[in-house]
C-alpha positions as CSV (number, residue, x, y, z in Angstrom):
1,M,-0.1,0.1,0.2
2,N,1.5,3.5,-0.6
3,F,1.6,6.4,1.8
4,K,-1.4,8.3,-0.1
5,D,-3.8,5.1,0.8
6,L,-2.6,5.1,4.1
7,L,-3.0,8.5,4.2
8,L,-7.1,8.5,3.3
9,Q,-7.6,5.5,5.1
10,A,-6.0,7.2,8.8
11,K,-8.3,10.5,7.5
12,T,-11.4,8.0,7.6
13,G,-10.1,7.2,11.3
14,D,-8.3,3.8,10.9
15,D,-6.2,3.0,13.8
16,F,-4.2,0.6,12.1
17,A,-3.2,3.1,8.9
18,I,-2.9,6.2,11.8
19,I,-0.7,3.9,13.7
20,Q,1.7,2.9,10.8
21,I,1.8,6.8,9.6
22,M,2.7,7.4,13.7
23,G,5.3,4.8,13.3
24,M,6.9,6.7,10.4
25,Y,7.7,9.4,12.0
26,R,8.3,8.7,14.9
27,P,12.1,8.3,14.5
28,L,12.1,12.3,13.2
29,L,9.4,13.0,16.2
30,I,12.6,11.2,18.8
31,K,15.3,13.2,17.2
32,E,13.4,16.8,17.8
33,S,11.9,16.2,21.3
34,V,15.9,16.2,21.9
35,I,16.5,19.2,23.8
36,N,19.9,20.0,24.7
37,G,20.9,16.5,24.8
38,V,18.2,15.1,26.8
39,F,15.0,13.7,25.6
40,D,11.7,16.1,26.4
41,E,8.7,14.0,26.4
42,D,6.1,16.9,27.2
43,L,7.8,17.9,24.0
44,Y,7.0,14.3,21.9
45,Q,3.6,14.4,23.2
46,E,3.2,17.8,21.6
47,L,5.0,16.3,18.0
48,Q,2.3,13.4,18.3
49,L,-0.6,15.5,19.3
50,I,0.1,17.6,15.8
51,Q,0.9,15.0,13.8
52,L,-2.7,13.5,14.6
53,S,-3.8,17.0,13.4
54,C,-1.7,17.1,10.1
55,I,-3.5,14.0,9.5
56,R,-7.1,14.6,9.7
57,T,-7.0,18.2,8.3
58,I,-4.4,17.3,5.2
59,K,-6.1,17.4,2.0
60,V,-5.7,14.7,-0.4
61,K,-6.0,15.2,-4.0
62,T,-7.3,12.1,-5.7
63,I,-6.7,11.1,-9.5
64,V,-9.9,10.6,-11.0
């Protein structure tokens, strides 16, 4: 399954698709949650919430 299909499924509330997308970006969110060499769990959680919001609100063009 390609990313676009996965995203479309996640937008409909498919938990499996959401988990898959969240997993793809987990390393990046962890990397961006390290401040001065220390992992900031609160920042990580905030980034996850932002990611979920983006999944819900992003507009995906479909080719007909």
